[in-house]
C-alpha positions as CSV (number, residue, x, y, z in Angstrom):
1,X,-128.3,13.7,168.9
2,X,-124.8,14.2,168.9
3,X,-122.9,15.8,166.0
4,X,-119.3,15.0,165.8
5,X,-119.5,14.0,169.3
6,X,-120.3,17.3,170.7
7,X,-124.1,17.9,170.1
8,X,-125.7,20.7,167.8
9,X,-126.0,23.2,170.1
10,X,-130.1,23.2,169.7
11,X,-132.8,23.0,172.3
12,X,-133.3,19.3,171.6
13,X,-129.5,18.5,171.2
14,X,-127.5,20.8,173.5
15,X,-123.6,20.9,173.0
16,X,-121.8,18.9,175.6
17,X,-118.8,21.2,177.1
18,X,-116.3,19.6,174.4
19,X,-118.7,20.6,171.7
20,X,-119.3,24.1,172.9
21,X,-115.5,24.5,173.3
22,X,-114.6,23.3,170.0
23,X,-117.5,26.0,168.3
24,X,-116.6,28.8,170.2
25,X,-112.9,28.6,169.8
26,X,-112.9,27.2,166.4
27,X,-115.2,30.2,165.4
28,X,-117.9,28.3,164.2
29,X,-120.7,30.2,166.1
30,X,-123.2,32.9,164.7
31,X,-123.0,35.9,167.0
32,X,-126.6,36.4,166.7
33,X,-127.9,32.9,167.4
34,X,-128.4,31.7,171.1
35,X,-126.9,28.0,171.5
36,X,-127.7,25.7,174.3
37,X,-125.0,24.0,176.2
38,X,-125.0,21.1,178.9
39,X,-122.6,20.2,181.7
40,X,-121.9,19.9,185.4
41,X,-120.6,22.5,187.3
42,X,-117.3,21.9,188.8
43,X,-116.8,25.3,190.6
44,X,-118.7,28.3,191.4
45,X,-116.8,31.6,191.3
46,X,-119.5,34.1,191.7
47,X,-122.7,32.6,193.5
48,X,-126.3,34.1,192.5
49,X,-127.2,37.4,194.3
50,X,-129.2,40.0,194.5
51,X,-126.5,42.5,193.9
52,X,-126.0,41.5,190.1
53,X,-128.6,39.0,189.8
54,X,-126.3,36.4,187.9
55,X,-123.4,34.2,188.6
56,X,-120.2,32.6,187.3
57,X,-119.2,29.4,187.3
58,X,-117.3,26.5,185.4
59,X,-118.4,23.5,183.8
60,X,-117.2,20.3,182.4
61,X,-118.3,17.0,180.7
62,X,-117.1,14.9,183.4
63,X,-117.5,17.0,186.9
64,X,-113.8,17.4,187.1
65,X,-111.7,20.6,186.7
66,X,-108.6,22.5,186.2
67,X,-109.7,25.6,187.6
68,X,-107.6,27.7,190.2
69,X,-108.7,28.1,193.7
70,X,-109.9,31.5,193.3
71,X,-112.2,30.4,190.1
72,X,-110.7,33.0,188.0
73,X,-109.0,30.8,185.2
74,X,-108.4,27.4,184.2
75,X,-105.1,25.5,183.5
76,X,-107.3,23.5,180.5
77,X,-109.1,25.7,178.1
78,X,-110.1,22.4,176.2
79,X,-111.6,21.0,179.3
80,X,-113.1,23.9,181.1
81,X,-116.1,26.1,180.2
82,X,-117.2,29.5,182.1
83,X,-120.6,30.3,182.6
84,X,-120.2,34.0,182.7
85,X,-122.6,36.5,184.5
86,X,-125.4,34.1,183.7
87,X,-129.0,34.7,184.7
88,X,-131.5,32.7,186.2
89,X,-134.1,30.4,184.8
90,X,-136.5,32.0,182.5
91,X,-133.6,34.6,181.3
92,X,-134.5,36.6,184.5
93,X,-132.2,38.2,187.4
94,X,-131.8,35.8,190.4
95,X,-134.1,37.0,193.3
96,X,-133.9,36.4,197.2
97,X,-135.5,32.6,198.2
98,X,-134.7,31.2,194.5
99,X,-132.1,28.3,194.2
100,X,-128.6,28.8,194.0
101,X,-125.8,26.4,192.3
102,X,-123.3,24.0,193.7
103,X,-120.4,22.1,192.3
104,X,-122.3,18.7,190.9
105,X,-125.4,20.2,189.7
106,X,-126.2,19.5,186.2
107,X,-127.3,22.6,183.9
108,X,-128.5,23.6,180.4
109,X,-127.4,27.0,179.6
110,X,-129.0,29.0,176.7
111,X,-127.5,32.2,175.1
112,X,-124.7,33.6,173.2
113,X,-121.2,31.9,173.4
114,X,-117.7,33.8,173.2
115,X,-114.0,33.2,172.6
116,X,-112.4,35.1,175.0
117,X,-108.5,34.9,174.5
118,X,-109.0,31.2,173.6
119,X,-111.5,30.3,176.6
120,X,-114.8,29.2,175.6
121,X,-117.7,31.1,177.8
122,X,-121.2,32.6,177.7
123,X,-121.1,36.2,176.7
124,X,-121.9,38.6,179.8
125,X,-125.3,38.7,180.7
126,X,-126.4,37.4,177.2
127,X,-127.2,33.9,178.4
128,X,-129.1,32.1,181.4
129,X,-129.7,28.6,182.9
130,X,-132.3,27.0,180.9
131,X,-132.8,23.9,183.3
132,X,-131.3,22.9,186.7
133,X,-130.6,19.7,188.2
134,X,-129.2,19.7,191.7
135,X,-126.5,17.2,192.5
136,X,-128.7,15.9,195.6
């Protein structure tokens, strides 16, 4: 299902991280369209909680990252993708008792993508975890 090695961004053929970064930073996205992105969580910045109902974490294709210890930035914007303020499964706010995410988990996200100062990310509160596979 690869398109130029990066996926199509569709449900059947999600972008991999490199494909999502290329599409977002190359201005190849339709602002009104939801895209699917598959990757491995490398660092959790803000875990899912009832306070906000969303989480922020980093993804890559190979499970490695160039993200700062505080989780706020990356030294390699061509490698790391930020899942920024994503909602939980079924596009709803996270509630107590649901799973949380960890480094090594595999996810597929669905929603709007953005280019924020050269960083590819999901648009705040306009994307969600479509599928989730824990590392263990």
